[in-house]
C-alpha angles and dihedrals in degrees: 000000000000092000091048094051092049091049092049091050093051092045090051091054091048092050089056090060091049093073111078100196117030139169090233118039130147086004093166085075089062098056095087136227137246123045090235091061094041091053085060093048092253092290093141106108091115101032103044113116113153141067091302089063086086085076104028101040121336090209087072091068088083088075090068117111096180140005119294138189129200137192131186138179132186136166124216135192097022092315093307093118125044123207120195135174135184130176144171128196139172140168116260095199137321092296105040145034139181141205140188121208135182129195130187127186113177150154112214135194096028110172117238104205098166090107095043092113117056127217091272092055096255123141110237115179090192087072091067112106132186129232140173132230108205138165122206130193125190121189130192109192132193126184132185142178115251122226085258098074095214091058129077129176137192143182135208126208108197138190121202121202120184124182129185102187110270092324101082144338137186145197124213135183132195148142137235128198129201141183134193126190127187117203126210090255089061093254115143127211126191137187126190125184113190125201091007093177091033116258112260119211121193116197128206115203120206098226094194093054090042090055091051089058090048091050093048092069111043117226097034114138105169120151122228110272125243113275103222130080127181125204112210122223122270129193137206124197116191143177131187142169133190119219119198125204122198091332093279103071130048137178122206113200120188141167136192138197107207111199134194121187094228138067112270139150093276122132091263110036117175126165093257102031140018122203128203113186123209133185130193140182134198121192113194137184118208089333083284108095127031136195117190139186137169147151134215144125093095106187138167106235120203114235129209091255089055092253122125128237123197110233129185138185119236117194134187132190147172134207143184128202127189129165094341098316116110125186120188137183130191133185111202129206099018112204093010093269093151137055086245117094119242118254138191110228128191127186140174131205125187130190098219092204088081089076091060096051 
């Protein structure tokens, strides 16, 4: 049974790579980064303006006044999967800025039991090995002011690396493009187009290891999968505004329309585009303490009686900032209103200029 389950798991991963153009590809790059943003249900395309803009919208890097670094950790699926993020950003001059970001989503210490039984039919637990299935994303971001002073733009060049133990691995390359525009009324608008040229993943299959999996379960006759995978473009359109009260309190309100150019189970699902709205709020005191809330991920979930139920994902978060060090926490999917599992997310941001003061 152990060998069969391992073989099925590996075949399932291989079957994913067999489909060249899919609705869901490199989805770990769509999870999001930064507990502050996740507490607002990722509705930050227009409002982002720190080191994490390298992920959310590179145009927001033009809001940086000094170099920054960020770290984040989250666990998914009862601590089975680990999600980590690190980034660094700094202004180049008054008209440009850059950032580098790294993301890892992985499951480690997976037992490979395909060789549990030796050629004589004996069970030998020493033949069990461990492997990891991990996805990596690396972003190099550049932002610049446009001739129209209210407008900034940015671009990401990204490299995707995916590894499934010794069985298979892939490299992928793609580009993102973002815009931010500030109106005279202090409204902000943002637009982010991900994978603008499509992101192209090329897989390399270890035929020897693949054959071991085939031989572990007699009767298998599966051909090697195709070795290319294409990630289709996605777009986010956002708007935000910050309201200040008596100089001490402020409320940031933001909204996103997250679009996929395919028919899915999103709230709006047309043949050519599907739209998932998200809204988020951040209440702050003296730019020192923060309370956040948001909701998004509106999906039609199929029920056992073939009916559909609209689900959504409410999130909350808190944060504290002092002398350039910001610590944030988010709890996602409050009340289990979505098919997604809740997660505890922690992140840290540091203005590196504090070390030069």
